[in-house]
N, C-alpha and C positions, 0 to 999 in steps of 0.2 A: 506654874502648876496648872493654872486655869486652862492653858493651851492643850493640856493632856485630855481635857474633858470638853473640847470644843463641840458645838452643836452637831457638826457633821459626823462626829464619832458615835452619835446615837441614832436609833431607828427613827427616821423622820419621813413618814409617808402618810398621806391622808387616811384617817381611820375613824371608825365609830368608837368613842371612848366608853360610852354607856348609852342605853336607849334614849334617844333625843339629843345626845351630845356628840359633836363632830369636830375633830381637829384637822385644820387645813394648813400644814406647814408650807411656808414660802408662797402664800397666796398673793402677796403684793410684790411686784417686781422692784428692781432698784429705783427706777424713775418714779414710781408711785410712792415709794417710801420717802424719797427726798422731797417730793412735792407736798405730801401731807405734813411733813415736818416744817416746811415753810408756812403752811396754813396755820400751824400751831403758833408761830411767831405773830401772825395777824391776830389770832384769838387772844393772845396774851395782852395785846394793846387795846382790847375791846373794853366795853363799859364796865364789866365785872372782872376784876383780876383773879388770877389763880389763887385759891384760898384753901385753908385747911378747915374742913367741916368738922364741927364738934358733935360728938355722940356722947350723951349723958355727961356733958361738961368736959369731955376729954377731946382735944383736937386730934384728928387723924394725921398719920405721917405722910399721906399723899396730899398733893395740892390739886384742886379740881376746878375745871372750867365747864360750865353747862352751856350747851347749844340747844335752843328751842325751849327748854325749861330749866329752871334752877331747882336743884334737889337739896332738900333737908330731910333728915330721917323722918319717914312717915308722910312726906308731902312733896308735891311739886308746885312751883309758882313761876309765873313769867318774870317776876322781879326777885332780885337777891336781897330780900329784906333783912337777912342776918349778916350781910356783908356791907353793902353801900346803898341798897334800895333801888339800884338801877335795873332796867330791863335787860335780860340776857340777849345775846346775839341769836339770830334766827337759825333754825336747823337747815343746813344747806341741801339743795336739791341733789347735788352730786353725791352726797352721802347716802341718800335713798337709793340711787342707782348702784352705788358700790355695795350697799347692804344686800340688795337683791342679787347681785353677782355672787356674793358669798353664799347666800341661801341656795342659789342655783347649783353651785359646785358642791355644797354640802348634800343636797338632794341626790346628786349623781353618786356621791360616795356611798350614801345609804342604800341607794338602789342596787349597787354592786356588792353590798355586804351580805354574805350568805346567812348571817345570824339575825338579820333584821326582817320584820314582816314585809310582805310585798307592798302593802299600802302605807308603809312607815313614813315616807316623805309627806304625804297628805295628813296622816294622823299626828305627826310631830310639828305641823305648821311650816314645813319646808316647801312652800309654794311661792316662788319669787314674785309673781304678779299680785299676790295678796299681801305682801310684806310692805307695811307703811310705817316705818319708825318715825317718831316725832321728837325724840330727845337723844342727845349724845352726852354722856359724862366722860370728859377727857381728864384723865388722872395722870399726874406726873409723879414718878417715883425717883427719889434720889437713891444713892447707894445704900442708905440705911432703912429706907421705907419698906413697910410690909402692909399686908391687908389681912385682917383676921377672917376666919371662916364665917360666912354670912350668906343669907339668901337675898336675891333681888326680888322683893315682894311689895314694893310701893306702887307698882303699876296696876291699873284696872284691866288692862288688856294682856292676856297671857301669851302674846306673840313671842317668838324666839328672841333671845338676846344675841347680838352679833358683836364679837370682840375682835379688835385689831391691835397688834403689838408693834411698837417701834422702839429702836434703841437697844439697850442692853437686854440680854436674855433674863427671864425671871423663872423661878420655880413656882409653877401654878398648881395648886392643890385642888382637885375636883372631887367632891365627895358625894354623899347620898342625900336624899330628901328628908331623912328622919332626924339627924342630929349632926354635930360637928365632928364626930368621931369616925373611926373606920367603919366601913370600907371607904377608902379614897385612893386616888392615884395622883402622883406627882409628875407633872409634865413640864418639860423645858420649852416655854414659849419664847421663840426668837423673833428678832425684827422681821416683819413681813408676814408673820403667822396670823391666821384667823382662827377663831374658835366660835362655835355656835352651840347654844343649848336651848331647847324648847321641848314641847310635849311633856313626856314623863320626867325629863331632866330640868324643866324650866325653873323649879324651885330647889334645885340641888344646892347644898352648901358648897362654897368655894372661897378661895383666898390666895394670897401670894405670900410665900414663906421667906423668900429672899430674892435679891437682885444680884446677878453674876456680873461683877464689875468688869468693864473694858471688854465686853464680848460683842458689842455692836459691829456690824459690817460698816464699811466706809460710807455707804449710802444712808445708813441709819444712825450715824454718830450724832450725839447731842452735846458736842463740845461747848456750844454757846450756853448750855444750861449746866455745865459741869458734869456731863455724862448722865447716866440714868436711863429711865424707861418712860415712854408715853403709852398709855393704854386708852383706847377709845371703845366705849361700849354703847351700842345703839339699842334703844328699847322703844316700846310703844306704850305711852302712858294711858291711853283710853280716855284722856281728858280733852275738852274742847278748847 
């Protein structure tokens, strides 16, 4: 039944989802997807293992690896004090370059969007040379994992968030900045897709309602993890 609703059956073209939010389907080619999945294997063997962060005493269903900084609700630290006390891996230079490429393409999409203001790329922080992310939260979703509606608001710098998807498709719910309720839009983020939100959308509520099992392309398969999805979100903490 899932094959009847394959990603190619849906409208998949780069577009502005809301002011400040841009979806870039198929941003990563097959080789890039496979290469980043190999990097995840290296990160798994790093000093801080993939772990389920607890929120109000309840463990999340995703398992997280931090690069550059370790995240706990409300704070960033160089050391994973709630896991094993070890210092996290550094934020890789190649990820900064990749993030800037995403920002650049998002700016092009916005510039061509008739509904966006002429100065929107600058107003929304979509300026590649100014983008300096210093943390990536790498989340692994198994088939049952979800992410409740939330805001990314623990950073001191409101630079855009850049998200990359690998593996199985997810249903990504992108909402408004006021609350977790409607209006929101459900988007099928597939392996290789990028998503950016900054400017007026930087603090929009968003989440993942489900993982569509066995939808990954050959280059994005996570068989060694039992399937599922990897999501990388780059942010700028504003910390030293």
